[in-house]
N, C-alpha and C positions, 0 to 999 in steps of 0.2 A: 713429380719430379724424381727422376731416376738417379740412384747413387752414383752411377758412373757418368752422368751428364756433366755438361760443362756449366750448366746453370746451376746444378747442386755444388758443384767445387766452388764457384763464384759465392753462391750464398753462404755456403758453409765456412768459407774464408772469412768473409765479412761478418758472420755472425759470431765467430769465435774471437774476431778482432774486438768486437763490441763487448762480448762478455768477459773479455780479459781486461780491456782498458777501463770500463766503467767501475768496477770494483776497486781498481787500483785507484782511480780518481777519486772515488768516494772515500777511501781510506785516506788519502792525502788531504782532501777537503776536511774530513771530520778532524784529523790531527791538527791542521791549520786552526780551525775554529775553536778547538779544545784549547790550544796554546793561547789563541787571542781571548778566549773568555776567561782563561786563568789568570792571564796578565790584567785583564781589566777588574776581575774581583780582587785581585791582591792589590791593584792600584787603589780600589775604593777602600780597602781595609787600612791601607797606609794613610791615605788622606784623612780617614776618621781618627786615626791614632795621633797623628800629628796635630790635628785640630783640637782633639782632646787635651794632649800635652801642653798646648799653648795656653787653653783655658784654665786649666787645673794649676799650672805651675807660674801663674802670673805674677804673685805677690805673696809676701809672708814667709814664713817658715815652714808651714804645712799645705799641702795641696788642698784645693777646693774642689767641690764637684763643679763640673762644667755647666754654665748656664744654658748653652745650646747643646741638646743631645744629638743633633744632626740626623738621627735615625729613629722614627716613630716605633719601630720594633724593638728599640731598647727598653721601652717601658711595657712590653708585653712579655709576661712571665714564660719562662721556658720557650723563648721565640726562636733561640739559636743565634740571636744578635745580642752580644754582650760587650760590656766594658767594665774594667777593673783598674783601679790604681792602689798598689800595696807597696809597703816599704820592702827593699831588698833584703836590709840586714834587720833581723828582730821583729818584734811585734808590737813595740812600744807605740810607734805612730799609728793613726787610724787608716783602716781600708775602705776606700770608697768603691761602691758597685753600682751597676745599672739595676733598675727595678727588675729586669729580666732574669738578673742572676740570683736575686733573692738573698739568702743568707749563705749561699755556698761560695765558694772560691774556685778559681781557676789556677791549675799549676802553672809555675813560671818557666818559662823556656830558658831563662838564665841559669836556672837550678840544674838544667839538663846539659850544661855545658854546650849549648847550641851557639855557634859563631855568629855573629852579626854580618850582615851584608854591607855594602859600600856606604848605604846611609845610616848604618847603625842599627838596623832593624833585625829582630830575629824571628824566624817564621818555624812554625810547628803545627802539625795536625794532631788533634788530640780528641778527647770525649768530653762533652758537655755535661752540666747538672742533670740533664734528662736522659743521659746516655746517648745522645745524638753525636754524630761526628762533626767536628767543628775545625776550622782553620783559624789561627790566631796570629797576629803580630805583635811583637813586643819592643817598645823603646824604653830606654832607662833615662830618667831626667830627674832634676831636683829644683825645688824652688829657690835654693840659693847656689851660688856658684859652686861648681863641682868641686868636691874636695873639703867644702866647708859645712855640709849638713847632710841629712839622710838622702839617700838614692831611692828613688820609686820605680817600680815596674809598672808602666802603663801599657794595658793589653787591650785590643779591640779583636774580637772573634766573630766569624759569621759561618753559617751552617754550610757544610759540604753538600748537603742535599740540594740546596739551592743551586749550586754549581751542576750537580750530576742530573737534576731534573731537567735543566735547560740543555744539557748535552744530549739526554736521551730524547727530548722533544725535537732536538735538531737532527738527530740521528735518524728518527722516525721519518721526519719531513724529507731529509735527504734520501733516505732509502726508497720512499715512494717516488720522488722526483727521478733518480736515476732509474728505477724500474720502468716508469711510463717513457723516459728517454730511450732505454734500451728497446722496448717494445717498438716505440716510434721508428727507431733506427733499422731495427730488423724488418718492420714493415716496409719501409722505404728502400730498403736494400733488396726485399724481394721483388717489389714494383720494378726497381732500376734494373734488376737481373732480367725479369720478364721483358721490360720494355727494351732493354738494350739488346737482347737476343732476338726479338721479334724479326728483324730482317732475315735472320737464318731460318726460322720457320717458314717465311715466304718462300726462301730459297728451296727448302725442302719440297713445299708444296708444288713448286714451279718444275722442279725437276721430276716429281711424281707425274705431273702433267705431261711433261716431255715423254717420259718413259712409257706412258700409257697411250700416247699419240694425240692428247688433247692440245699440244702446243708442240712448236718446231724449235722455239729457242727459248733462252732465259730472258723475259721481258720484266719491264717494271724499273722504277727509280729505287736505287739502293743507296745506302751511306757509302760515303767516300772511301772508307776502309775496305769495303767489300765490293766496291765497283770493279777493281781490276780482276777479281775472281769471276764476275759476270762476263766480262769481256773475254778472258781465257777460256771459260766454259763454252761460250757461244762460238769461239774460233775452233775449239775442238770438236764440237757437233757439226759444224760446216766442214771441217776436214774430214770427219768420218763418213759424212754423206758423199763427199766426193770420191773417196775411196770405193765406196759401195756401188756408185754410178760407174765408175771406171771398170770395176769387176764385172759388173752386169753387161756393160758394153762389149768387154771382151769375150764374155761367154756368149753372148749374142753373134758376134763376129765369127768365133770358132763354130758355132752350130751351122751357120750359113755357109762357111767355107768347107765343112764336112759334109753336110746333107746334099749338097748339089753333086759333087763326085760320087758319092753313094747312089744316088738316084740314077745317074748316068750308067754306073756299073750294073745296077739291078735290072734296069730297062734292057741294056744289051745282052744281059746273061738270059734274060726271059725269051729273047727272040732266038737264042741259040738253043735248039731242042736237044742237044748232046748232054751226055752225061756231065760233062764238064760245065756246060752252061747251067744246068740245074743245081749243080753243087755250087757254082759261084754265086747263082741267084739266092740260093739257101743261106750261104754264109754272110752274103751282103745284107740280108734280112736281120741276121743275127747281130752283125756290126751296127746297122741302123738303131736296134733296139738298145744296144748297149751304149751307144754314142748319145742316144736320147736320155737313157737313164743316168748316165754319169754328168751330162750337161745339166740335167734337172738337179742332181746332187750339188753341183757346183753353184747353181742358181741359189739354192736354199741355203748352202753353206755362206754364201756371200749376204744373204739376207737375215739369216737366224741371228738372234741377239742384237739385232741393230735398234737403237734407240729410237722410239717413236712410232715403231710398227704395232699395230694392234688391230684386233678383229673381234668384234661382238660375236659371241658363240651362238646365241639363239638363232639370230638370223641365218645361220649356217645349217642349224640342225632342221629348222622348220621345213624348208624347200626339200631338204634330203629325205625327211620322213615321208612327205608327200610322193616325192618320186619312187622311192622304194616300195611303198605300199601299192602303187600303181603297178609297178614291174612284177610284184608277187601277188597280185589280187587274186589269182586263181587258187592260191593257198591260203587264202584269207590271213595273211600275216599282220599282225597288229603291233604298231610300234608306239610306245609311250616315251615321251620326253619330259624330263623333269631338270629344267634349267632357268635360273634367274635371269632377268632380262639384262642386268648390269655387269654380268660376267663377260670378261674380254680376254682374249688370247694374244699374248706378246709374239706376234708374227704375221706372216702374210695369209691373207683370207685362202688363196688358192692351196696352199700347203695344209691348212686345216681342212678344207673340203676333201682333198685327197686322203688324208689320214682317216678322217671320220667316214669318208665314203667306202673306202676299202674295207674297214672293219666291219661297218654296219651291212654292207652288202654281203659279206661273208656271214654275219650273224643271222641275215634273213634266209640265205641259202640252208642253212643247217636247222633253223628253228622249226618247231612244230607249229606254235600259233603266236607266240608272244616274243618280243624283243623290247628291252628296257634301256634306256640311255639316261643316266643320272649325272649331272655336272654341278660340281661345288668347288669353291675357291677360298683360299686362306686370304685374310685381310691384312696381314703384316706387310710392313714395307721394309723392314730389315730383318732378314733379306727379303727381296722382293717375293711377292705372293706366287702360289703355285695353283695350277688347275688339276682337279681330279674328275676324270671322266670314267664312268664305269659303264660298260655295254654288256648287258646279259641277254642270253637266249635260252629257251626251254628245250633245246635240241639235245642229241645224245651226249654231248660234251667229249672231253679228251682224257685220256689216261695221263699219269705222270710222264710217262716215256714219249707219248704223242705231243704232250705240250713242250718237251724238251727239243723235238725234232722240228716242231711246225715252223720256226723262225727261218729255217735255212732256206737260201735261194733255191726256188725251182722245186721244193718238196711238197708233194701233194698227197694226203693221206687217203683221198677217194677219187679215184679217176673218173666217177660217174658224174661229179659236179663240174660245171664248166668252169674254165680258167686256167692260167698258165703256171700258177703256183709262185708268181713274183710279187702278188699284192701285198701280203704280209711283210715280206723282205723289204719291199719299198717303203712300207709305213715305218718300219723299224729303222731304216736309214733316216727318215725324215724326222722321227721323233729324237734320235741320237743327235741329229743336226742342231736341234733346238736345247740339246743337254737335258733332254727329258727321259722317261723310262716307259717300257710297256711290259707288263706282267700278265701272265696267263694263270686263271685259277678256276676252281669249281664255283658255279653260279648258284645263287639262292633259288633260281627258277628250275635248276636241275641240269642245265647245259653248261656252255663256256662262259666265262667272265673274262673280258679284256679289261684292264687296268691301265689307264694312261695317266701319266705325270707330266704335264707340260707348264711352261711359264705363263703366268698371268699378268695381264697389264693392270 
């Protein structure tokens, strides 16, 4: 998944949202649970202290030990669960304690000037006899009507560790649950992004097939959101093909319209044996060559870059190799071809034949024994792939100055070789029509290397 891709943006946005929301939700849930557990813990302490107050202050002038202790841990020494009944003023009255408290006492919240709540209870966190943290609740009561006897502080305490341990356990389970939820959501998001963008991948493959000539339009059933894009693309392809067909028709009409008058002029001039007739025939031949050349360029320009035009390269090279070896069999020219079978040229077959035919024929004319043709292609779709064709010979080669002059129209470096000097110029025009490049360099075989860069299908 690439950083600049739409899939990464969707996935990263969703993942960031999950990573932001889940911790916030966890904090809120933890705080709510903490408050609820604290309220429940305090309610339990308050219930115990009220029950003990009722049992101990039932009758007489002195408190009595409650018959029902309500909590078994009150009998377990240093358990953290304690109750205590102690006079508020003076020490003349007896102090009652739970077994768990032993001979020690708990400090009174009323002595710390803690204000009572709406129910008359005072709350305080303190330290127990074993040094543990405890939370206590205190109510003030008396066996006799208020104002007529000794007031007593009735305290029930519970361990803070009991509260904290349950919070810690809940936090652990909550963290595990939220982590698994986050992993699940991120996984589902990744699947959702992949599945949701799958039609775009199908469009990418379909467009690649159209560009390489394996298809002529965008077929297949697509989601309703993308279907208008499919319709518009197919309409664009159809319109593009109509424009190309009209251009080719016009070029063909122009060719017929010019060739017939030129043929008439040439024939008439040839019958005239005068100097004027000879000159007219000569110029008419030049005009015919120029007309053919520029009509061919117009045809190539109309077809170059057209979506869906593709030609396999190897089926073009193999017949060319056999033909050139037969033509130059007296010189024992050997041509080697290294071209994978699946490489395709994004253009017309006859244009590729003309490009390779001119260059390979020229290489055979100058070679001593060997000509090598190597073809490779890039596999990238963005941007579209390119063909790299290297044609080497073991001939005398060219100097830097000669390589600079060789592409000019009609320039020939050796008049002993047959030809008009237009071949490489025509090849250059064709290559440029396909937005390619042609470079000349020194070959590893010792002669000339022609490097072609052309669009790949």
